[in-house]
C-alpha positions, 0 to 999 in steps of 0.5 A: 530573404537573408540567410539566418545561418550566415554568421553561424560557426562553420563547425556547426553547419559542417557537423550537420553535413558530416552525419551518417554516411549518405547514399547506398553505402549508408543506407544498407544497414537499415532496409525493409527487412529490418521492419518487424510486423508482430502479429496476433499477441506477440506485441504483448509477450515482447512488451508486457509492461505496455499492457499490464504495467510490468512483470512484477507480482502486481502486474501478475495479479492484473491478469486475474483482474482481467478475467474476473472483471469479464465475469463481473461484466456479465453479472452487472449486465444481469446475465450471471448471479454467481461467480466461482474462483478456484486456486489449485496447488499446480498454479492454475486459477479458474474463474467460472460464471453462469452468464451467457457464454462467450460466443462460439459461432464463426466470426463474420469477418474471420469465418475460419475462426470462431468468436471465441478464438478471435476474442482470446487471441486478437487485440482489440476484440470483444463485445464491450465496444457495443453499448447495446451488449454491455450497458456498463462494463469494466473492459472497454479496450478489448485487450484484457483477456487476450493479454492474460492469454498471451502471458499465460503458459496455459489457458483452457476455456470452457463455454456452455452455450445453447445447451452444448459445451465447447472447449478450447486450449491455448498455450502462450497466446496461441490455439493448441487446437480448433474449437471442440464440441464437447457435447450436450450441456442441458443444465449448464451455461456460462464461461470457465477460464482456467490459466497459469501465468508463464514463468518465461514472462514473470519468472519461476518464483513469482506466483499468484498469492492466495491472500491477495487473490482472496482479497480481490475476489471478496471485494468484487462481492462488496461492489455489486450486491446482486452477485454471489461469489464462491471461493475455494483454494487448495489447503497446500497453498494456505500453509502459514496463512491465517486469514484466507479460508479453504472455502467461502461464499460472499454475498453482501446485500449492503455492499459498501456499507458492510465493507467499511464497517468491517474496515472501521471496526476497531476505530473510533468514529467521529459520527456514530453512523456510516453515511451511505447510500446509492443513486441511479440504477446499474445499467441505466445512464449512471449509478453511484454507491457510497459509504463514508465514516470519519474516524478520530484516531486513524488515517483516512483512506479513499477506495474508489471503483468504476464498474467494479474496476479499482482506481487507486489513482483516483479520478473525476469520480473521487473529485465529485465526492470531495466536492459534495462532502465539502460543500455539504459541510459548509452549507450545514455550517451556514444553517447553523450559524457557524459559517465563519468557522467553516470558511477555511475548510478545504476538501483535504480537511474533510477527507483527512480522517474519512474512511470512504468507499465510492463505486460508480457504474457508467457507460463507456468510462475513460481510463488513463492507461490499460491498467485503469488506475485513474478514471478520466471521464469528465461526466463522472465528477458531476454525476457523483457530486449531484448524487451525493449532495442532497442525501448528505444535506439530509443526513447532516440535518437528520443528526444535528448533534453528531453533525456538529461534532463532525464540523468541529473535527473538520474545523480542527483539521483546517486550523492545524493545516493553517497553523502548520503553514504559518510555523513553516516560516518560523526558523526552527531554532527560534526563541519561540520554539526553544520555549516549546521544547521539553526541559530534558532535551539537549538539542543540537545547534544545526538548524536543518533536519537533514544531518541532524540526529536525535538519540533517545536514551533510557534514564538520566545516567545514560543521558548524561554520558550521551550528552558529553559524547555527542557532537553538539552541532548534529546530535541531540539527546532526550533521556526517558525515565525507565520503561515507557508506556506500551501503546499497544495495550494502553487506552487513549487516555493513558497515551494523552497523559503520558508525559515521557511520550509527550516530550518525545512528540514535542521534541520531534515536532512532526505530530502523530497519527493523521496530524503527522507531517514528515516535512516538520520532523526536526531530525533526519535520524531518530536513534534508539539507544538502549543498554545492550541487555534484556531490559534495554531490548524491551525498552527499545521494543516499546519505542518501536511499538510507539512509533509503529502505531503513532508515527508510521511514516517515520518508519516508512521514510527511513528515519528510525534507527537502533544504536548498537552499544557494546556489551563487553570490553576486552583489554590486554597490553594496551589493546582495547576492543569492544564486543556487542554480545557473547558471540562477538566477544568469543570471536574477538578472543579467538582472532585478536588475542593469543590463546594464552593471553590473560585478557581482561573482560569487563561487562558494561551494566549499562550506557550509564556506566560507560565513560563519555569517550567510550560511548562516543567511540563505540556508539555515537561517532558516525565514523565508527558506530553501527546503526540498524535501520528499522524497516517494515518487511511484511508486504501486507500491513495486516501481517505487521499489525498482527505481529505487534498485537501478538507480541505487545497486545493485551493478550498474554496468552498470545506472547506465551504461545510465541515463546513456546513455538520458539523454545528452541531459540530460547534454549540456545540463547540461555546457553550463550548467556 
């Protein structure tokens, strides 16, 4: 057989031979003593990211999810009908149920250890592997509660079983003592787990957040109407938090429908009723519960669960829901003689404005990853599709008028999608698109969004100065007349009739609300440029409110900015400097000019008063200007929404209260002026 490497360069062959030193001298650095065997829960503490996805706040709350999921599994199995969750000021979280209680008898294979110790301290140990013990369960890998134990500074477990009470404590995954018999407990049964995350793993500043734990707790009650969940939280932990009560009890007979009705309370529904239902029996071969509503003025969402475990990355059960709804709507179109209109409908068109909740209960589900973010069970798609298709057909047939409205809504989404796909093939600066641009827009000559900027300015006077000061290649200017509409307090009709906002939307080209498409945005930066006074700040706040309510992704993608024009011009002896505000003016006077110098200080009444050269030098030239990027700081979207509603909404008393709370800052500002 010929040598395939005969003609290869000798350097390649020689380099292979000249690797690490061979023989005793080279092997001495890598021997059996370098092979580590990690015992017990040490692998979890060494590599927590492999088990809970990291050591950040999300991963921390996954520990609570693992513990409450065990309690929920007892409820789903029919052995528990209440669960208690308590947060205390010392950082501990306690989860209690009235289920069967974790077994405490000696383990048959490890007779010197109780079953409780084996479950808490051994990976891949638990009762979820045996389908006779749990027909449906969220914990399947046998690592959940043991991982929570491994990553807790301390965990205390109480088990009431056989009319006796047992206790055992652990620190960082290791038992502090053997299982203790605490005596008789004739009126008690179930398991109580009290634990505090380890700061060595998560850091001293990372703690359980009451609002997040509360939300996770309440969602369990929505997902299974057969359980009552009781919540309590220390008052000290709730300072500055409005939506979390000290005590509450959750029991939702209508489950997902109740949840969705609350989530869509402020939205306008395309169909007046929520499509909801269930099929199968929990604990049998499979069960499905769902609730879907279509909104005309809000972004859609789909929250899915498997055995009460959230699946934020979706999976096969979500595919079944999408297929069932799409086929059902197309079948309705055929029955009503509108088959051709509905031919182009896709599942994305059906779901784009849908607010949906989906919960499935199946035996031995398959998840991708230990954190169970995505369901991979192939059978789940068929189960969900068969469960939902017929009820959806009946629901549409029973509401023909509303069903036709829903069909029209979805067809419009499909037509919009196809239209946008066609427009992508048209050059951004084609003659056709020029005709669609608002008349007052002075557009730039660049054809790509990257590097292009749109300055939104107040008034024609400021717009005239900005048009002269701009770089025509990359900077566009759109003047708006005075204060725009406050979209936080105006109705949809006023919003639709407002010409200034219509011009702005048209200039940006990316659509609003559920039709927003970031790839169609015509400018990489949208810059609000208003006067450096109170009126200018008000106009800027109105514009930011508009973008937040109508083009949230534009802010999230980092496209929105505020220009920082000067308020003062300071001149002396041929030297001119600009100041942003009073404080900056005083700093410049002290640092840049002699104490006895007669500095001429002129205050700009507005951008329109500035010469084009001054506006370019101070505010528009990328080499010299200052821009402030608008970002969302609140972790929870609800916190931001509350702030916007409080400051810009229809309740003047809320704004008055805000001003009173910050009266000292207002006094300081008045003194500066």
